C-alpha positions in Angstrom: -75.2 -29.9 -62.0 -75.5 -33.2 -60.2 -77.1 -36.2 -61.9 -79.6 -38.3 -60.0 -79.4 -42.0 -60.3 -80.9 -45.0 -58.7 -78.8 -46.5 -56.0 -80.4 -49.9 -56.1 -81.2 -52.4 -58.9 -84.8 -52.6 -60.0 -87.0 -54.4 -57.5 -88.9 -56.6 -60.1 -86.6 -57.8 -62.8 -88.3 -59.1 -65.9 -87.5 -62.6 -67.0 -85.1 -62.7 -69.9 -86.9 -63.0 -73.2 -85.1 -65.2 -75.7 -87.4 -64.5 -78.6 -88.9 -67.9 -78.8 -92.3 -69.0 -77.6 -92.5 -71.6 -74.9 -93.1 -75.2 -75.9 -96.7 -75.1 -74.5 -97.6 -72.3 -76.9 -96.0 -74.2 -79.8 -98.0 -77.3 -78.9 -101.2 -75.2 -78.8 -100.5 -73.7 -82.2 -99.8 -77.2 -83.6 -103.1 -78.5 -82.2 -105.0 -75.5 -83.8 -103.2 -75.7 -87.1 -106.0 -77.5 -89.1 -108.5 -74.9 -88.0 -106.0 -72.1 -88.9 -105.4 -73.6 -92.4 -109.1 -74.0 -93.0 -109.7 -70.3 -92.1 -106.9 -69.3 -94.5 -108.5 -71.4 -97.3 -111.8 -69.7 -96.6 -110.2 -66.3 -96.8 -108.5 -67.2 -100.0 -111.8 -68.3 -101.6 -113.5 -65.1 -100.4 -110.7 -62.8 -101.6 -110.8 -64.3 -105.1 -114.4 -63.0 -105.4 -114.0 -59.5 -103.9 -113.8 -57.6 -107.2 -116.2 -59.7 -109.3 -119.5 -61.4 -109.1 -119.0 -64.9 -107.8 -119.7 -67.6 -110.3 -121.3 -70.9 -109.3 -117.8 -72.5 -109.0 -116.8 -69.7 -106.7 -119.9 -70.2 -104.5 -119.2 -73.9 -104.3 -115.6 -73.2 -103.4 -116.7 -70.8 -100.6 -119.3 -73.3 -99.3 -116.7 -76.1 -99.3 -114.2 -73.9 -97.4 -116.9 -73.0 -94.8 -117.7 -76.6 -94.2 -114.0 -77.3 -93.7 -113.7 -74.5 -91.2 -116.7 -75.8 -89.3 -115.4 -79.4 -89.4 -111.9 -78.2 -88.2 -113.4 -76.2 -85.4 -115.6 -79.1 -84.3 -112.6 -81.4 -84.2 -110.7 -78.9 -82.1 -113.6 -78.5 -79.7 -114.0 -82.3 -79.4 -110.3 -82.6 -78.7 -110.3 -80.0 -76.0 -113.5 -81.6 -74.5 -111.7 -85.0 -74.5 -108.7 -83.6 -72.8 -110.8 -81.8 -70.1 -112.8 -85.0 -69.4 -109.9 -87.3 -69.2 -107.8 -85.0 -67.1 -110.4 -84.8 -64.2 -109.9 -86.1 -60.7 -111.3 -89.5 -60.0 
C-alpha cells in the first residue's frame, strides 16, 4: 500500500509562538490592573457572604468595594478618552 503525502510545504505558515504575550498586550494589562484588582476585591467581599447573612460590616465592605470598582473603571475610561483625544490628527 502506498502512502500519500503532501509534496509541498504548507501555503500559510503560522507565525512561531514563543509562549509570551506581546509588549502591547502587557502594557494594556498593566493599564487595566487597578480595575482588575478592584474587581477581585469586590468578588472577595461577595464571596465572604455567600454562605451567611451579610452583617452591617459586610454590607459596608461590599459597598466600598463597589465604589472602588466604579472609580477604577472611571479612571480607566478617562485615560482611554485622553489618549484618543491627544492622538488625533491636527
